Steps between C-alpha positions, in 0.01 A plus 500: 500500500565765763205421725421870535168435668570172681759426766780248449469170691787593731330828593169327567662243730698763687199723565267213590752380759530836679461443874516866607335811359705685240419847374635646178535879510518687169605864535352679197253790479286305253493127428491331160231249409765241414670527840165478680407188303832332580467569873139387497616173342732449797223586746262248340751223575506581872318766701804524726661702223363852480615813323460875514587785268631798695563855384843570652423872508206457736620215724844604631473283813464178298781613268728549798405174672566290190813700409374585153772666295302636204161512337414178322662278763326170573555341841371169638443488877463186711242563771479537793879492557561779248779331305519660155648426159553746215343375175571756226436857390224533242413787269234758588165445331222714363261211555512354149863560404841545659699820529878478522734209570446194716234294329213308654506287811681174422373159609858372487625767741199488729509121535875509562456766770221303667714188503787684665260658748327185623786252478716457808716236334832588342672255267858501378599371157866473404585494128822309438759684288846424368433254216347724235152500656249776429595806708243660729587861419390694194746368243491287187335164557392598852196387696460838670128533416424167665714599798309828536170310506632267770609798707151648468373177654715520813774278358848640557728399211878493532784365284703207634845405371594162643860560395522791742307373799552190709138458606150527366330781697292380791203716393481348149145382433584410142804489272458583131735371230396686184670378185861413594723494192791322670510207743488561871806375686474182704507686836215723381290203392569334835384811684175509300446128554544532877274805501206318339563184702465713811160637399604776261324601178660533156380643167705375203455643149731335246519565126593231246860489377628594846649287775429633850682209663194407707454142381573344839264735685216466249539124471446464874153644436447278195538798262687484170541768233421378148739757341320488165336822381121517490366590155141620493301562184196629687638853529502578128168684510645726770811549283718317751810315385510119513725508809236689702297258709140611550347362819128514573465175695603494864519246779279486807719688748477815717745675264278451197152443643345818358679506164227326300610500136675839512815509289860507622800495266843337539773575243748211464367256757590141579283217634525390863461139609432369850553140605274406794673502838353352819558819702426757227164631380516659155242700305541601134439872457548595135389295197595588143250456217422185303683657205830518685793264513851481649749557218838327515656699213396865490746569216302280263298698245213486468417400856301182476403232750725194476342200667838332544671780694235750607235480770134573428293741704326603708799544729539613859742791543436574868453300820430581865628248753486452876693270730439439870802559722469324837857559616640829374865479416747669733800599287850408607732777622617730224804347325813689420514692171559292189684617188299683241444355153780519248544802280351310207163504674435862423249656742183648365451876487275482807770343715723694734831604337688346788316169481744343254812655640480405864407196710129435503332414828293185484134594547308313762126483543309699754512344843170330579379384839562125526153405620243260363235758425351413158597751235445526130750593233363653183648508150378659178683416176419672169689420181527865401611825660447761231125513565580703814726756331401865492245546223427130460369481857207722396393269215185307583525370855877442496535723802233309691686173441820651643342692789273216609790255488715716728213569739397133521861408573516768769190345662260782418133429566376295206184716492712798393639324191301605196515711184622850578329817379651657190544865419242619249641597163421850383320452169375860470585681177654843525327703226535863410187712455521467121544121522208472741275701265603279207423185698160641597403590140626162379271324747186709445524586131762329286449141617118518463544643147731212409243254631222671308709497184572128535132426552407710195755309290352167602150626417614630161655164402186309597244723325 
């Protein structure tokens, strides 16, 4: 489950692809066997990665050169240029056990540090706000954990309120629309449409029973939202409700290529349909189980498949699409401000307080060079957004679906898209001395006596 003694696919790919030597310095007086084994696992993937345990009390020159702040610090150094990246601070060790706070060396933190160290590419993802979308800070319903993971992978994440700005930032590699609860205004949809027509990349996550107002944009790609709720009976053994879609079948795409049959979970999802378009290439990403269906009446009890109104599974709840852009669109000059929506269209909590009380500038897409250089627009549409919420994003490979989607849209190297390492769960039992003695005597005396007694009883009945 935790892959304590094997590296995650993403880690393996990252280390195998190292082009320059990297050295991991661990500043502890004595190393632990577990930390040594983890670092040796990295080294076995690529000899360009080496490591050394250093006693900070006896090597002050190295401590000073690498700007070590305290004992237990772990630093990765790119050689020969000397660029360095702090990894974490681990606990001191007696060889077999830890002393104090800090814990063991983490594959998650080490891989993240290596990625930041060797990558020269910075990406910028803008998360659209203002329509009840998931916030990116640490608040209820937020996607802050997913955002933190993106930041660890050299992706800068910023909020974007199209009601407050007249342009999509020129450095935007990808725009993310995560679960809007209210429709986008026509000028906002136009700005997004022009952005993707000009070679931009968009990630749309839409829950059923919501209307994001994106029909015109999605239809131009051949995409339609089914709007029925996926019911899945396959999750009963895992004590999941019927509205939780369990996905273990994935399409053949860079986003999902290493997923195998690993589980991801989508609460309250809707199917996605794509009608073939001459200029659009689409790939299904996420397939629900054979025991699922699209329910047209979720209020009906008990929930039961109705052949007349429901849709049988398996269903596709996620697509990745590309479209070649031969002549990027050059937006018209910015128009004058248009009136804001009427007071009856109450803004969502995420919107600016002034957005409904003052004229709203009409957003325009980012200016693109009007040349004929072939470009490619990318679009990912998933019929669910709650899978990326804090907490839910750590279930199965939910986080990998989200992270890989954003990174593929931002044109990250396809070789770097894989299943991320997970933090190991601490399954050690904290026992007092008396409890430990009881457990010992139970194992060496009481349990054997019970077994002997049972055997004697069987013998007595058969004699």
